[in-house]
C-alpha positions, -999 to +999 in steps of 0.1 A: -057+374+207-033+346+196-020+345+161-038+321+139-017+293+125-014+286+088-038+257+080-023+249+046-001+218+047+036+223+047+047+215+011+078+197+024+058+174+047+029+165+024+052+142+002+066+126+034+030+116+044+023+100+010+056+081+010+047+068+045+012+056+034+026+039+003+054+022+024+029+009+050+003-003+024+032-020+006+045-038+036+011-049+048+004-065+014+039-081+012+032-096+046-001-111+033-026-086+047-060-087+031-062-058+005-098-050+017-083-045+052-057-021+038-082-002+019-101+003+052-070+013+071-062+039+045-099+051+044-103+046+006-138+042-008-126+023-038-103-007-040-088+008-071-076+038-052-058+014-028-042-005-057-024+027-068-006+028-034+009-005-036+044-009-050+052-045-059+085-056-072+091-082-099+104-105-071+070-102-055+052-110-087+075-140-093+069-153-058+032-150-063+035-168-096+055-197-080+031-200-051-003-200-070+002-210-106-010-246-110+020-255-132+043-246-103+027-269-078+046-298-067+028-332-074+035-351-040 
């Protein structure tokens, strides 16, 4: 009989998996991926759960504001 492997997750590896998921989700969104697609890739049932995985910087928010706010639009 073979020895049964421990089925509990390694306490040192589990945080690394979460960091990887956060990083991938953030990079996808920063590169204009649809948030619903990211939700499906992560297997979340709720969009609110996916939003918790995203780490956006102040620079990201400023860029979004400059791109989408009506007062920032150039009148050509």
